[in-house]
C-alpha positions in Angstrom: -0.7 14.0 -14.5 1.6 16.6 -12.9 0.1 18.2 -9.8 0.2 22.0 -9.6 3.3 23.4 -7.9 2.6 25.4 -4.8 5.2 28.2 -4.3 6.1 29.0 -0.8 5.8 32.6 0.3 8.7 34.5 1.9 7.2 33.8 5.3 7.1 30.1 4.8 10.0 27.7 5.1 9.6 24.7 2.8 10.7 21.3 4.1 10.8 17.8 2.7 8.1 16.8 5.2 5.7 19.6 4.2 6.4 18.9 0.5 5.5 15.2 0.9 2.3 16.1 2.7 1.2 18.7 0.2 2.0 16.6 -2.8 0.3 13.5 -1.5 -2.8 15.6 -0.7 -2.8 17.0 -4.2 -2.4 13.6 -5.8 -5.1 11.9 -3.8 -7.5 14.7 -4.4 -6.7 14.6 -8.1 -7.4 10.8 -8.0 -10.9 11.5 -6.6 -11.9 14.0 -9.3 -10.4 11.9 -12.1 -12.2 8.8 -10.8 -15.5 10.7 -10.9 -14.8 11.8 -14.5 -14.0 8.3 -15.6 -17.0 6.6 -14.0 -19.3 9.3 -15.3 -18.0 8.8 -18.8 -18.3 5.0 -18.4 -21.9 5.2 -17.3 -22.9 7.5 -20.1 -21.0 5.5 -22.8 -18.7 8.3 -23.7 -15.8 6.0 -24.7 -13.3 8.7 -25.8 -13.8 10.7 -22.6 -13.5 7.5 -20.5 -10.2 6.6 -22.2 -8.8 10.1 -21.7 -9.9 10.2 -18.0 -8.6 6.6 -17.4 -5.2 7.5 -18.9 -4.8 10.6 -16.7 -6.0 8.5 -13.7 -3.3 5.9 -14.4 -0.6 8.6 -14.6 -1.9 9.9 -11.3 -1.6 6.4 -9.8 2.0 6.2 -11.1 2.8 9.5 -9.4 1.3 8.3 -6.1 3.3 5.1 -6.3 6.5 7.0 -6.9 5.9 8.9 -3.7 5.8 5.6 -1.9 8.8 4.3 -3.8 10.8 7.4 -2.9 11.0 6.1 0.7 10.6 2.3 0.4 12.2 -0.3 -1.9 11.2 -0.5 -5.6 9.2 -3.7 -4.9 6.9 -1.7 -2.6 6.4 0.9 -5.3 5.5 -1.8 -7.8 3.2 -3.6 -5.4 1.4 -0.4 -4.5 0.8 0.5 -8.1 -0.6 -2.9 -8.8 -3.0 -2.7 -5.9 -3.9 0.9 -6.8 -4.6 0.1 -10.4 -6.8 -2.8 -9.3 -9.0 -0.6 -7.1 -9.6 1.8 -9.9 -10.9 -1.1 -12.0 -13.2 -2.1 -9.2 -14.8 1.4 -9.1 -15.4 1.1 -12.9 -16.8 -2.4 -12.3 -19.2 -0.9 -9.7 -20.2 1.9 -12.2 -21.0 -0.6 -15.0 -22.9 -2.8 -12.7 -24.9 0.1 -11.2 -25.7 1.4 -14.7 -26.9 -2.1 -15.7 -29.0 -2.4 -12.5 -26.9 -5.5 -11.7 -27.0 -5.7 -7.9 -24.9 -8.9 -7.8 -22.3 -7.1 -9.8 -22.3 -4.2 -7.5 -21.9 -6.4 -4.5 -19.0 -8.2 -6.2 -17.3 -4.9 -6.9 -17.8 -3.8 -3.3 -16.3 -7.1 -2.0 -13.3 -6.5 -4.3 -12.9 -3.0 -2.9 -12.9 -4.4 0.6 -10.2 -6.8 -0.5 -8.3 -3.8 -1.9 -8.5 -2.0 1.4 -7.1 -5.1 3.1 -4.3 -5.5 0.5 -3.1 -1.9 0.8 -3.4 -2.1 4.6 -1.1 -5.2 4.6 1.4 -3.4 2.3 1.6 -0.1 4.2 1.3 -1.3 7.8 3.9 -4.0 7.0 6.3 -1.3 5.8 5.7 1.4 8.5 5.6 0.6 12.2 3.7 3.8 12.9 0.7 2.4 11.1 -1.1 -0.3 13.2 -2.6 -3.2 11.3 -6.1 -2.4 10.1 -5.7 1.4 10.4 -5.0 1.9 6.6 -8.0 -0.2 5.7 -10.1 2.1 7.8 -8.5 5.2 6.2 -9.8 4.1 2.8 -13.2 3.0 4.0 -14.6 6.6 3.6 -12.9 6.8 0.2 -14.8 3.8 -1.1 -18.1 4.9 0.5 -17.9 8.4 -0.9 -17.0 7.4 -4.5 -19.6 4.6 -4.7 -22.1 7.2 -3.5 -21.0 9.5 -6.4 -21.4 6.6 -8.9 -24.9 6.0 -7.6 -25.7 9.7 -8.1 -24.3 9.5 -11.6 -26.4 6.5 -12.5 -29.5 8.2 -11.1 -28.9 11.2 -13.3 -28.6 13.5 -10.2 -25.8 15.7 -11.4 -26.1 18.3 -8.6 -25.8 15.6 -5.9 -23.0 13.8 -7.8 -20.9 17.0 -7.8 -21.7 17.7 -4.2 -20.7 14.2 -3.2 -17.6 14.3 -5.4 -16.5 17.5 -3.7 -17.1 15.8 -0.3 -15.0 12.8 -1.4 -12.2 15.2 -2.5 -12.3 17.0 0.8 -12.1 13.7 2.6 -8.9 12.8 0.8 -6.8 14.7 3.4 -7.9 12.1 5.9 -5.9 9.6 3.9 -3.0 11.7 2.8 -2.3 13.5 6.1 -1.8 10.4 8.3 0.0 8.4 5.7 2.5 11.2 5.0 2.9 11.9 8.7 3.6 8.3 9.4 6.3 8.3 6.7 7.9 11.4 8.1 7.9 9.9 11.6 9.5 6.7 10.2 12.3 8.6 8.4 13.3 11.6 10.6 16.8 11.7 9.0 15.3 12.1 5.6 12.4 14.5 6.4 13.3 16.1 9.7 10.6 17.0 12.2 7.5 18.4 10.6 5.9 21.6 11.9 2.9 20.9 14.1 4.0 17.3 14.7 5.0 16.9 18.4 6.9 13.7 19.0 6.3 11.1 21.6 9.1 9.6 23.7 9.5 6.7 21.3 9.9 9.1 18.4 6.5 8.6 16.9 4.5 11.7 16.1 1.5 12.2 18.4 -0.2 13.7 15.3 0.0 10.4 13.5 -1.7 8.6 16.4 -4.4 11.2 16.6 -5.1 11.1 12.8 -5.5 7.3 12.6 -8.9 5.7 12.9 -9.4 2.7 15.2 -9.0 -0.5 13.2 -12.3 -2.4 12.7 -12.8 -5.2 15.2 -13.5 -8.8 14.0 -17.3 -8.2 13.9 -16.7 -5.2 11.6 -17.4 -2.4 14.1 -14.9 -0.1 15.7 -14.1 -0.7 19.3 
């Protein structure tokens, strides 16, 4: 799916850095809403609607992976897309297990989603020195928690709460897209230039990136 194009006003100066940040935010937010549409259709047995939502969701994932591939090697784009597609499947697994009141299935899906967070963390922190190991896994923790909450609402038939929680999940998407795009900008200043509102530390890393990132979970699963 192609995200809407935001046209800059005369008072705004577009830049590659701001374009990356805006587009990544739009794509991640679209991912959230399409996931909610797909899981809702899966739970209710609306096969045609599920296939349509799943197709759009996959195209959205391809677009996100191309954003990654635009700055890293093609192998990174392919790896990202493989991991991203897998995590969508894990959400669908969780939805089907929840609809079938299969607690073991839900726990397996949650374990797989935790594995996904670790996999995407290894890929992105390995590619970008501005992302400490464990930080990306923490960025996606809220994403998993919010969308599984939406699925539980859908299974319970609580449409009002499902839409409220889905909106919350979409609003939370900037907490993923902002630090990731900022870290990329900080890594490639020659490509993107300094971003507005992103003061730089002495080592060239944006202080905004540091402030946006959550503390990685400690070995016992809590944040220090």
